[in-house]
N, CA, C and O of each residue as an XYZ file, in Angstrom:
244
protein
N       0.301     -7.546    -19.409
C      -0.181     -7.887    -18.516
C      -0.385     -6.830    -17.070
O      -1.202     -6.738    -16.154
N       0.739     -6.208    -17.447
C       0.914     -5.086    -16.176
C      -0.170     -4.222    -16.185
O      -0.793     -3.947    -15.159
N      -0.492     -3.675    -17.530
C      -1.879     -2.942    -17.732
C      -3.131     -3.332    -17.420
O      -3.994     -2.470    -17.256
N      -3.451     -4.773    -17.280
C      -4.602     -5.126    -16.887
C      -4.577     -5.148    -15.345
O      -5.530     -4.625    -14.768
N      -3.468     -5.764    -14.534
C      -3.579     -5.230    -13.513
C      -3.514     -3.787    -12.858
O      -4.135     -3.470    -11.843
N      -2.749     -3.035    -13.520
C      -2.941     -1.409    -13.014
C      -4.470     -1.393    -13.262
O      -5.082     -1.120    -12.229
N      -5.292     -1.619    -14.389
C      -6.651     -1.086    -14.498
C      -7.408     -1.560    -13.721
O      -8.499     -1.007    -13.582
N      -7.078     -2.791    -12.919
C      -8.172     -3.505    -11.983
C      -7.806     -2.547    -10.687
O      -8.695     -2.026    -10.015
N      -6.412     -2.375    -10.412
C      -6.414     -1.653     -9.077
C      -7.144     -0.155     -9.075
O      -7.911      0.205     -8.182
N      -6.793      0.622    -10.175
C      -7.433      1.696    -10.652
C      -9.182      1.509    -10.090
O      -9.761      2.181     -9.237
N      -9.668      0.463    -10.838
C     -11.022      0.311    -10.737
C     -11.395     -0.151     -9.366
O     -12.539      0.081     -8.977
N     -10.649     -0.708     -8.681
C     -11.149     -0.943     -6.929
C     -10.608      0.342     -6.401
O     -11.205      0.699     -5.385
N      -9.705      1.104     -6.768
C      -9.401      2.133     -5.934
C     -10.747      3.456     -6.355
O     -11.105      4.243     -5.479
N     -11.123      3.486     -7.243
C     -12.148      4.316     -7.512
C     -13.272      3.575     -6.995
O     -13.503      4.289     -6.020
N     -14.070      2.733     -6.943
C     -15.070      2.204     -6.135
C     -14.644      2.207     -4.821
O     -15.631      1.990     -4.117
N     -13.661      2.347     -4.161
C     -13.502      2.500     -2.983
C     -13.595      3.759     -2.578
O     -14.313      3.788     -1.578
N     -13.154      4.977     -2.920
C     -13.457      6.205     -3.062
C     -14.707      6.768     -3.004
O     -15.055      7.601     -2.167
N     -15.463      6.270     -3.991
C     -16.990      6.048     -4.020
C     -17.851      5.803     -3.267
O     -18.889      6.438     -3.079
N     -17.355      4.497     -2.584
C     -18.078      4.133     -1.475
C     -17.987      4.688     -0.109
O     -18.826      4.723      0.792
N     -16.315      5.271     -0.191
C     -16.270      6.091      0.988
C     -17.001      7.413      1.058
O     -17.273      7.814      2.189
N     -17.242      7.906      0.366
C     -18.041      9.432      0.058
C     -19.326      8.782      0.572
O     -19.844      9.134      1.632
N     -19.871      7.729     -0.291
C     -21.314      7.421     -0.116
C     -22.006      7.011      1.239
O     -22.994      7.480      1.804
N     -21.163      5.983      1.568
C     -21.507      5.091      2.726
C     -20.606      5.605      3.878
O     -21.087      5.349      4.982
N     -19.282      6.342      3.908
C     -18.645      6.430      5.028
C     -17.240      5.406      5.094
O     -17.266      4.254      4.660
N     -16.202      5.941      5.619
C     -14.948      5.466      5.326
C     -15.023      3.929      6.404
O     -14.342      2.944      6.116
N     -15.843      3.954      7.490
C     -15.716      2.724      8.258
C     -16.865      1.574      7.678
O     -16.907      0.433      8.136
N     -17.853      2.100      6.518
C     -18.441      0.986      6.151
C     -18.140     -0.097      5.825
O     -16.955     -0.136      5.492
N     -18.904     -1.513      5.714
C     -18.147     -2.861      5.641
C     -18.029     -2.508      3.954
O     -16.985     -2.946      3.471
N     -18.574     -2.073      3.364
C     -18.153     -2.137      1.630
C     -16.869     -1.388      1.584
O     -15.850     -1.957      1.192
N     -16.857     -0.007      2.005
C     -15.440      0.729      1.727
C     -14.234     -0.391      2.402
O     -13.287     -0.835      1.753
N     -14.484     -0.664      3.637
C     -13.630     -1.483      4.030
C     -13.035     -2.749      3.371
O     -11.863     -3.124      3.323
N     -14.198     -3.322      2.860
C     -13.757     -4.738      2.006
C     -13.464     -4.186      0.606
O     -13.150     -5.064     -0.198
N     -13.493     -3.038      0.168
C     -12.697     -2.479     -0.976
C     -11.342     -2.065     -0.526
O     -10.451     -2.142     -1.372
N     -11.095     -1.718      0.438
C      -9.808     -1.339      0.964
C      -8.945     -2.521      1.160
O      -7.755     -2.596      0.854
N      -9.743     -3.519      1.754
C      -8.797     -4.758      1.597
C      -8.303     -5.187      0.309
O      -7.128     -5.358     -0.016
N      -9.104     -5.303     -0.221
C      -8.991     -5.917     -1.837
C      -8.011     -5.047     -2.254
O      -6.915     -5.553     -2.494
N      -8.157     -3.705     -2.418
C      -7.048     -2.803     -2.829
C      -5.814     -3.388     -2.404
O      -5.262     -3.927     -3.363
N      -5.096     -3.503     -1.222
C      -4.332     -3.905     -0.462
C      -3.765     -5.226     -1.064
O      -2.616     -5.264     -1.504
N      -4.421     -6.082     -1.072
C      -4.261     -7.298     -1.804
C      -3.644     -7.266     -3.097
O      -2.566     -7.814     -3.327
N      -4.391     -6.559     -4.043
C      -3.959     -6.262     -5.370
C      -2.520     -5.573     -5.447
O      -1.664     -5.848     -6.286
N      -2.386     -4.480     -4.263
C      -1.303     -3.962     -4.845
C      -0.217     -4.640     -4.215
O       0.914     -4.357     -4.610
N      -0.381     -5.669     -3.109
C       0.439     -6.014     -2.377
C       1.326     -7.329     -3.679
O       2.524     -7.543     -3.864
N       0.137     -7.925     -4.310
C       0.607     -8.761     -5.311
C       1.420     -8.035     -6.592
O       2.417     -8.548     -7.100
N       0.966     -7.039     -6.936
C       1.665     -6.313     -7.878
C       3.212     -6.112     -7.200
O       4.222     -6.272     -7.885
N       3.254     -5.800     -6.002
C       4.570     -5.096     -5.555
C       5.488     -6.419     -5.619
O       6.677     -6.269     -5.904
N       5.071     -7.486     -5.409
C       5.647     -8.864     -5.133
C       5.948     -9.442     -6.420
O       6.877    -10.231     -6.593
N       5.159     -9.048     -7.325
C       5.700     -9.209     -8.868
C       6.783     -8.707     -9.182
O       7.769     -9.237     -9.694
N       6.496     -7.074     -8.695
C       7.586     -6.315     -9.530
C       8.969     -6.794     -8.808
O      10.007     -6.689     -9.461
N       9.008     -7.230     -7.696
C      10.114     -7.491     -7.049
C      10.948     -8.753     -7.340
O      12.172     -8.853     -7.425
N       9.838     -9.841     -7.495
C      10.404    -11.075     -8.260
C      11.265    -10.516     -9.581
O      12.488    -10.633     -9.650
N      10.579     -9.992    -10.450
C      11.229     -9.774    -11.982
C      12.580     -9.011    -11.666
O      13.407     -9.125    -12.571
N      12.983     -8.257    -10.575
C      14.087     -7.378    -10.437
C      14.869     -7.912     -9.638
O      16.035     -7.544     -9.774
N      14.617     -8.869     -8.607
C      15.507     -9.726     -7.988
C      16.030    -10.703     -8.422
O      15.340    -11.628     -8.851
N      17.448    -10.751     -8.421
C      18.133    -11.994     -8.748
C      17.768    -13.229     -8.024
O      17.388    -13.112     -6.859
N      17.836    -14.411     -8.576
C      17.157    -15.662     -7.894
C      18.715    -16.095     -7.102
O      19.806    -16.018     -7.667
N      18.547    -16.442     -6.025
C      19.625    -16.807     -4.851
C      19.610    -18.431     -5.466
O      18.622    -19.162     -5.544
N      21.008    -18.745     -5.870
C      21.744    -20.057     -6.078
C      22.325    -20.731     -5.039
O      23.481    -20.399     -4.778
N      21.957    -21.362     -4.556
C      22.701    -22.303     -3.524
C      23.432    -23.644     -4.117
O      22.891    -24.633     -4.611
N      25.061    -23.333     -3.884
C      25.753    -24.311     -4.315
C      25.757    -25.373     -3.402
O      25.845    -25.052     -2.217
N      25.655    -26.992     -3.775
C      25.683    -27.904     -3.168
C      26.975    -28.337     -2.939
O      27.562    -28.584     -3.993
N      27.570    -28.502     -2.027
C      29.363    -29.464     -2.317
C      29.058    -30.534     -1.831
O      29.878    -31.452     -1.795
């Protein structure tokens, strides 16, 4: 599943670069793709953190 997320990130990244070249870095299309890319990267990073971080267990007394 990691490959699918990485593929999606790379696709959006490529589209954003192409949009920036074609329409400019401040165009609405480029900015929308930038926001989408940020969200995808944030989700991937959170998933990676949750896989490596041990769960906090509270002891109830």
